[in-house]
MDAnalysis code that builds the backbone (N, CA, C; Angstrom):
import MDAnalysis as mda
import numpy as np

u = mda.Universe.empty(441, n_residues=147, atom_resindex=np.repeat(np.arange(147), 3), trajectory=True)
u.add_TopologyAttr("name", ["N", "CA", "C"] * 147)
u.add_TopologyAttr("resid", np.arange(1, 148))
u.add_TopologyAttr("resname", ["MET", "LYS", "THR", "ILE", "LEU", "PHE", "ILE", "PHE", "CYS", "ALA", "SER", "LEU", "LEU", "ILE", "SER", "CYS", "ASN", "ASN", "LYS", "LYS", "THR", "VAL", "GLU", "GLN", "PRO", "ILE", "GLU", "HIS", "SER", "LEU", "GLU", "GLY", "ALA", "TRP", "GLU", "LEU", "VAL", "SER", "PHE", "LEU", "ASN", "TYR", "LYS", "GLU", "ASP", "GLY", "SER", "VAL", "ASP", "THR", "ILE", "LYS", "SER", "SER", "ASN", "ALA", "PHE", "LYS", "GLN", "MET", "LYS", "MET", "TYR", "SER", "LYS", "THR", "LYS", "ILE", "MET", "TRP", "SER", "ARG", "LEU", "ARG", "ALA", "TRP", "ASP", "SER", "LEU", "ASP", "TRP", "PHE", "GLY", "VAL", "GLY", "ASP", "TYR", "THR", "PHE", "LYS", "ASP", "GLY", "LYS", "LEU", "THR", "GLU", "VAL", "LEU", "ASP", "TYR", "GLY", "SER", "HIS", "ALA", "MET", "ASN", "SER", "ARG", "ILE", "LYS", "ALA", "LYS", "LYS", "LYS", "PHE", "VAL", "PHE", "ASP", "ILE", "LEU", "ILE", "ASN", "GLU", "ASN", "THR", "PHE", "THR", "GLN", "ILE", "GLU", "ILE", "ASP", "SER", "LEU", "GLY", "HIS", "PRO", "ILE", "TYR", "ALA", "GLU", "ASN", "TYR", "LYS", "ARG", "VAL", "GLU"])
u.atoms.positions = np.array([
    [38.509, 92.727, -28.382],
    [39.402, 92.478, -29.668],
    [40.674, 91.569, -29.033],
    [41.105, 92.029, -28.093],
    [42.135, 91.164, -27.175],
    [41.818, 89.561, -27.225],
    [40.389, 89.450, -26.802],
    [39.999, 88.110, -26.694],
    [40.020, 87.433, -27.842],
    [39.666, 88.083, -29.018],
    [39.647, 87.479, -30.404],
    [40.856, 87.161, -30.771],
    [41.890, 88.146, -30.752],
    [43.316, 87.769, -30.912],
    [43.800, 86.711, -30.056],
    [43.569, 86.400, -28.825],
    [43.999, 85.601, -28.125],
    [43.550, 84.117, -28.603],
    [42.142, 84.143, -28.833],
    [41.796, 82.848, -29.390],
    [42.044, 82.554, -30.911],
    [42.433, 83.488, -31.744],
    [43.142, 83.095, -32.821],
    [44.582, 82.668, -32.786],
    [45.125, 83.361, -31.925],
    [46.594, 82.759, -31.655],
    [46.637, 81.113, -31.004],
    [45.850, 80.918, -29.896],
    [45.353, 79.678, -29.493],
    [45.270, 78.850, -30.548],
    [44.273, 79.163, -31.446],
    [43.790, 78.038, -32.249],
    [45.012, 77.709, -33.285],
    [45.626, 78.983, -33.484],
    [46.603, 78.689, -34.398],
    [47.887, 77.683, -33.845],
    [48.332, 78.015, -32.718],
    [49.069, 77.017, -32.053],
    [48.573, 75.673, -31.728],
    [47.562, 75.571, -31.420],
    [46.779, 74.310, -31.613],
    [47.000, 73.441, -32.749],
    [46.563, 74.243, -33.853],
    [46.599, 73.628, -35.094],
    [48.060, 73.165, -35.524],
    [48.993, 73.660, -35.297],
    [50.225, 73.801, -35.530],
    [50.883, 72.399, -34.970],
    [50.352, 72.269, -33.573],
    [50.916, 71.062, -32.724],
    [50.248, 69.685, -33.163],
    [49.352, 69.949, -34.101],
    [48.399, 68.763, -34.527],
    [49.301, 67.750, -35.632],
    [50.006, 66.783, -34.891],
    [50.853, 66.019, -35.853],
    [49.859, 64.944, -36.250],
    [50.136, 64.648, -37.634],
    [49.586, 63.798, -38.209],
    [50.301, 62.391, -37.767],
    [49.650, 61.274, -37.458],
    [50.084, 59.997, -37.316],
    [50.394, 59.362, -38.632],
    [51.355, 58.672, -38.644],
    [51.555, 57.772, -39.763],
    [52.138, 56.533, -39.233],
    [50.862, 55.472, -39.966],
    [51.388, 54.263, -39.267],
    [52.565, 53.460, -39.677],
    [53.208, 53.127, -38.611],
    [54.418, 52.506, -39.130],
    [54.284, 51.083, -39.172],
    [54.910, 50.140, -40.118],
    [54.839, 49.059, -40.362],
    [55.358, 48.175, -38.999],
    [54.587, 46.942, -38.944],
    [54.774, 46.277, -37.556],
    [56.219, 45.263, -37.716],
    [57.185, 45.699, -37.051],
    [58.410, 44.883, -37.138],
    [58.443, 43.684, -36.306],
    [58.075, 42.514, -37.101],
    [58.246, 41.119, -36.425],
    [59.775, 40.509, -36.000],
    [59.752, 39.862, -35.013],
    [61.032, 39.610, -34.664],
    [61.127, 37.965, -34.914],
    [62.279, 37.444, -35.403],
    [62.852, 36.271, -35.573],
    [62.952, 35.269, -34.250],
    [63.189, 36.127, -33.210],
    [63.799, 35.322, -31.907],
    [62.580, 34.297, -31.403],
    [63.268, 33.122, -31.415],
    [62.457, 32.207, -30.855],
    [62.842, 30.817, -31.597],
    [61.659, 29.776, -31.616],
    [62.179, 28.795, -32.065],
    [60.965, 28.299, -33.219],
    [61.378, 27.748, -34.471],
    [60.519, 27.737, -35.454],
    [60.592, 26.279, -36.178],
    [59.437, 25.940, -36.561],
    [59.361, 24.476, -36.876],
    [59.126, 24.775, -38.601],
    [59.866, 23.956, -39.382],
    [59.545, 24.002, -40.949],
    [57.965, 23.293, -41.267],
    [57.256, 23.920, -41.790],
    [56.044, 23.526, -42.254],
    [55.934, 22.764, -43.675],
    [56.617, 23.306, -44.732],
    [56.780, 22.845, -46.002],
    [57.989, 23.628, -46.723],
    [58.674, 23.041, -47.774],
    [59.660, 23.368, -48.447],
    [59.169, 23.528, -49.914],
    [59.410, 24.448, -50.802],
    [58.940, 24.816, -52.008],
    [60.058, 24.735, -53.026],
    [59.882, 23.889, -54.101],
    [60.873, 24.033, -55.262],
    [60.278, 24.805, -56.353],
    [60.795, 25.882, -56.645],
    [60.358, 26.446, -57.870],
    [61.075, 25.978, -59.161],
    [60.354, 25.628, -60.107],
    [60.680, 24.915, -61.550],
    [60.720, 26.285, -62.467],
    [61.298, 25.609, -63.427],
    [61.806, 26.907, -64.576],
    [60.414, 27.211, -65.428],
    [59.365, 26.197, -65.317],
    [58.324, 26.473, -66.148],
    [57.296, 27.055, -65.414],
    [57.693, 27.582, -64.309],
    [56.721, 28.209, -63.326],
    [55.989, 27.446, -62.178],
    [56.248, 26.156, -62.417],
    [55.316, 25.332, -61.572],
    [56.266, 25.335, -60.037],
    [55.570, 24.742, -59.084],
    [56.123, 24.757, -57.781],
    [55.882, 23.402, -57.087],
    [57.001, 22.626, -56.670],
    [56.693, 21.339, -55.752],
    [56.766, 21.730, -54.574],
    [55.929, 20.927, -53.474],
    [55.727, 21.230, -52.237],
    [56.227, 19.894, -51.374],
    [57.033, 20.099, -50.788],
    [57.357, 19.115, -49.864],
    [56.781, 19.393, -48.449],
    [55.985, 18.663, -47.965],
    [55.654, 19.103, -46.311],
    [56.232, 18.382, -45.624],
    [56.519, 18.926, -44.208],
    [57.330, 18.150, -43.180],
    [56.367, 16.955, -42.728],
    [57.209, 16.044, -42.114],
    [56.806, 14.795, -41.633],
    [57.567, 14.208, -40.365],
    [57.363, 13.241, -40.150],
    [58.117, 12.373, -39.251],
    [59.433, 12.030, -39.467],
    [59.438, 11.850, -40.968],
    [60.782, 11.566, -41.584],
    [61.622, 12.592, -42.041],
    [61.046, 13.718, -42.289],
    [61.567, 15.160, -42.540],
    [61.230, 16.325, -41.809],
    [62.267, 16.720, -40.913],
    [61.669, 17.873, -39.925],
    [62.937, 18.907, -39.832],
    [62.541, 20.259, -39.653],
    [63.485, 21.012, -39.549],
    [63.192, 22.046, -38.596],
    [64.060, 22.577, -37.566],
    [64.035, 23.671, -36.788],
    [64.942, 24.300, -36.897],
    [64.660, 26.112, -36.701],
    [65.523, 26.982, -36.501],
    [65.322, 27.708, -35.034],
    [66.191, 28.223, -34.714],
    [66.282, 28.853, -33.512],
    [67.087, 30.193, -33.513],
    [66.508, 31.188, -33.374],
    [66.768, 32.657, -33.305],
    [67.240, 33.353, -32.025],
    [68.170, 33.631, -31.617],
    [68.407, 34.737, -30.382],
    [68.352, 36.065, -31.024],
    [69.070, 36.986, -30.258],
    [69.188, 38.507, -30.829],
    [69.839, 38.396, -31.989],
    [71.177, 37.518, -32.055],
    [72.030, 37.558, -33.375],
    [72.320, 36.330, -33.860],
    [72.118, 35.151, -33.199],
    [72.798, 33.694, -33.432],
    [71.692, 33.141, -33.814],
    [71.760, 31.994, -34.856],
    [71.015, 31.037, -35.672],
    [71.536, 29.886, -35.338],
    [70.732, 28.744, -34.957],
    [71.311, 27.431, -35.113],
    [69.859, 26.709, -35.650],
    [70.180, 25.929, -36.626],
    [69.197, 25.079, -37.311],
    [69.589, 23.537, -37.559],
    [68.716, 22.777, -37.283],
    [68.847, 21.248, -37.378],
    [67.965, 20.668, -38.196],
    [68.143, 19.575, -39.260],
    [67.418, 18.888, -39.953],
    [67.333, 17.446, -39.574],
    [66.384, 16.848, -39.588],
    [66.243, 15.297, -39.788],
    [65.663, 14.843, -40.977],
    [66.298, 14.225, -41.588],
    [66.048, 13.204, -42.813],
    [66.063, 11.827, -42.286],
    [65.159, 11.039, -42.034],
    [65.140, 9.778, -41.491],
    [65.945, 8.551, -42.179],
    [65.608, 8.894, -43.324],
    [66.435, 7.925, -44.440],
    [67.886, 8.170, -44.709],
    [68.393, 9.283, -44.115],
    [69.624, 9.837, -44.445],
    [70.467, 9.678, -43.255],
    [71.687, 8.751, -43.122],
    [72.468, 8.753, -41.933],
    [73.353, 10.092, -41.562],
    [73.309, 10.923, -42.676],
    [74.099, 12.170, -42.144],
    [73.082, 13.005, -41.156],
    [74.015, 13.704, -40.350],
    [73.413, 14.964, -39.522],
    [73.518, 16.077, -40.167],
    [72.611, 16.863, -40.116],
    [72.301, 18.155, -40.848],
    [71.991, 19.428, -39.830],
    [73.172, 20.198, -39.403],
    [72.957, 21.323, -38.603],
    [73.887, 22.422, -38.948],
    [73.584, 23.767, -38.546],
    [74.377, 24.662, -39.027],
    [74.424, 25.681, -37.786],
    [75.542, 26.740, -37.504],
    [75.349, 27.647, -36.304],
    [76.139, 28.780, -37.078],
    [75.624, 29.734, -36.516],
    [76.233, 31.066, -36.940],
    [75.589, 32.723, -36.675],
    [75.732, 33.489, -37.263],
    [74.947, 34.921, -37.063],
    [74.039, 35.194, -38.313],
    [73.243, 35.865, -37.683],
    [72.292, 36.283, -38.796],
    [71.727, 37.915, -38.534],
    [71.224, 38.495, -39.657],
    [70.688, 39.872, -39.353],
    [69.408, 39.741, -40.207],
    [68.569, 40.485, -40.043],
    [67.186, 40.477, -40.711],
    [66.760, 42.134, -40.597],
    [66.829, 42.531, -41.984],
    [66.510, 44.014, -42.355],
    [65.902, 44.098, -43.524],
    [64.959, 45.052, -43.672],
    [64.315, 45.636, -44.907],
    [63.946, 44.447, -45.563],
    [63.281, 43.157, -45.271],
    [62.708, 42.254, -46.021],
    [63.825, 41.121, -46.341],
    [64.966, 41.389, -45.781],
    [66.176, 40.443, -46.094],
    [66.746, 39.774, -44.761],
    [66.903, 38.289, -45.027],
    [67.450, 37.661, -43.754],
    [68.711, 37.136, -44.244],
    [69.853, 37.560, -43.744],
    [71.088, 36.993, -44.124],
    [71.558, 36.089, -42.761],
    [71.970, 34.877, -43.189],
    [72.535, 33.958, -42.094],
    [73.926, 33.780, -42.729],
    [75.023, 33.897, -41.773],
    [76.356, 33.630, -42.031],
    [76.595, 32.446, -41.130],
    [77.041, 31.350, -41.680],
    [77.160, 29.969, -40.896],
    [78.903, 30.128, -40.545],
    [79.014, 29.695, -39.399],
    [80.463, 29.423, -38.979],
    [80.840, 27.933, -38.735],
    [80.089, 26.935, -38.611],
    [80.083, 25.683, -38.547],
    [78.925, 24.914, -38.493],
    [78.922, 23.670, -38.900],
    [78.063, 22.689, -38.935],
    [78.123, 21.269, -38.662],
    [77.277, 20.566, -39.102],
    [77.856, 19.132, -39.275],
    [78.717, 18.895, -40.318],
    [79.348, 17.515, -40.280],
    [80.328, 17.114, -41.117],
    [79.909, 17.469, -42.813],
    [78.509, 17.050, -42.872],
    [77.961, 17.309, -44.537],
    [77.891, 18.874, -44.550],
    [77.476, 19.817, -43.517],
    [77.235, 20.796, -43.684],
    [78.710, 21.708, -43.859],
    [79.442, 21.158, -43.121],
    [80.768, 22.014, -43.103],
    [81.414, 21.970, -44.509],
    [81.396, 21.048, -45.543],
    [81.625, 20.918, -46.752],
    [81.097, 22.105, -47.561],
    [79.767, 22.325, -47.292],
    [78.989, 23.374, -48.130],
    [79.470, 24.732, -47.628],
    [79.598, 24.862, -46.196],
    [80.267, 26.042, -45.563],
    [81.182, 26.386, -46.391],
    [82.482, 25.748, -46.680],
    [83.625, 26.071, -46.941],
    [83.496, 26.633, -48.507],
    [82.432, 26.291, -49.233],
    [82.147, 26.899, -50.502],
    [81.490, 27.986, -50.284],
    [80.451, 28.019, -49.609],
    [79.462, 29.206, -49.070],
    [79.245, 29.354, -47.925],
    [79.360, 30.429, -47.052],
    [79.061, 30.648, -45.884],
    [77.912, 31.848, -45.466],
    [77.637, 32.500, -46.530],
    [76.638, 33.607, -46.564],
    [75.333, 33.100, -47.467],
    [74.237, 33.078, -46.730],
    [72.862, 33.033, -47.408],
    [72.053, 33.928, -47.309],
    [71.640, 34.602, -48.150],
    [70.601, 35.663, -48.060],
    [69.143, 35.220, -48.856],
    [68.355, 35.674, -48.060],
    [66.906, 35.152, -48.356],
    [66.118, 36.388, -48.378],
    [64.796, 36.643, -49.235],
    [63.839, 37.433, -49.290],
    [63.116, 36.720, -48.098],
    [62.321, 37.634, -47.049],
    [61.549, 36.991, -46.063],
    [60.228, 37.611, -45.995],
    [59.027, 36.845, -45.864],
    [57.766, 37.445, -45.402],
    [57.668, 36.803, -44.236],
    [57.193, 37.685, -43.154],
    [57.103, 37.508, -41.652],
    [55.849, 38.025, -41.396],
    [55.206, 37.589, -40.429],
    [54.179, 37.865, -39.592],
    [54.425, 37.308, -38.149],
    [53.547, 37.583, -37.127],
    [53.975, 37.229, -35.741],
    [54.251, 35.703, -35.606],
    [53.530, 34.742, -36.316],
    [53.429, 33.215, -35.956],
    [54.156, 32.335, -37.287],
    [54.366, 33.072, -38.007],
    [54.754, 32.342, -39.546],
    [55.783, 33.027, -40.071],
    [56.753, 32.449, -40.951],
    [57.719, 33.414, -41.988],
    [57.996, 32.491, -43.154],
    [58.260, 33.140, -44.228],
    [58.770, 32.195, -45.265],
    [59.983, 32.797, -45.930],
    [61.097, 32.056, -45.979],
    [62.352, 32.427, -46.446],
    [62.504, 31.971, -47.951],
    [62.863, 32.971, -48.793],
    [62.845, 32.449, -50.260],
    [64.375, 32.904, -50.862],
    [64.746, 31.874, -51.383],
    [66.163, 32.148, -52.198],
    [66.067, 32.500, -53.455],
    [66.561, 33.557, -53.967],
    [66.298, 34.283, -55.262],
    [67.629, 34.176, -56.031],
    [67.537, 33.854, -57.428],
    [68.573, 33.739, -58.270],
    [69.101, 35.134, -58.808],
    [70.028, 35.017, -59.716],
    [71.015, 36.250, -60.128],
    [69.938, 37.143, -60.986],
    [69.055, 36.349, -61.412],
    [67.967, 37.204, -62.190],
    [66.642, 37.576, -61.632],
    [66.625, 37.313, -59.944],
    [65.483, 37.517, -59.521],
    [64.470, 36.515, -59.275],
    [64.670, 35.214, -59.849],
    [63.540, 34.441, -60.014],
    [63.597, 33.567, -58.476],
    [62.819, 33.329, -57.883],
    [62.732, 32.232, -56.886],
    [63.153, 30.749, -57.046],
    [64.231, 30.303, -56.252],
    [64.688, 28.996, -56.539],
    [63.800, 28.095, -55.672],
    [63.816, 28.318, -54.325],
    [63.263, 27.620, -53.311],
    [62.695, 28.619, -52.080],
    [61.816, 27.879, -51.463],
    [61.383, 28.544, -50.155],
    [61.192, 27.702, -49.116],
    [61.247, 28.027, -47.901],
    [60.811, 27.509, -46.667],
    [59.851, 28.139, -45.634],
    [58.751, 27.368, -45.440],
    [57.758, 28.153, -44.656],
    [57.773, 27.556, -43.287],
    [57.830, 28.361, -42.235],
    [57.963, 27.987, -40.739],
    [56.674, 28.649, -39.951],
    [56.534, 27.755, -38.868],
    [55.578, 28.267, -37.920],
    [56.298, 28.360, -36.502],
    [56.106, 29.311, -35.982],
    [56.479, 29.790, -34.320],
    [56.061, 28.514, -33.787],
    [56.941, 27.896, -32.796],
    [56.659, 26.944, -31.830],
    [57.074, 27.683, -30.426],
    [57.605, 28.340, -30.220],
    [58.083, 29.371, -29.107],
    [58.578, 30.641, -29.313],
])
């Protein structure tokens, strides 16, 4: 009888300690260097224009643990384009707060420093999407990891 009671208690204890594992979503990091692959413009009629990167239009983003720096080359444009600031990435949202940038970008930063994007990310690619006040996409940038 003691043996049966011992086996029953041991079985009960083991079954109570059986934790069900719940798969946690993989958290991908933005840390590293990213190259723009394409840029999407969403139109009111639902159509999308795609602009692919080329030697005449390049953009890179570099993320550390908390800092962002990006630069853009538009070969036909005499203006420099870059920005530097802080970022956060949480719950599918990327928030970049720019401190300063190129002359052309500084005029934009005076009007708006904080940029919030929906983000879709995996290990080697990410897409940042700007959404309007009604929840519609305005534009998106598609990146690939280069480092």
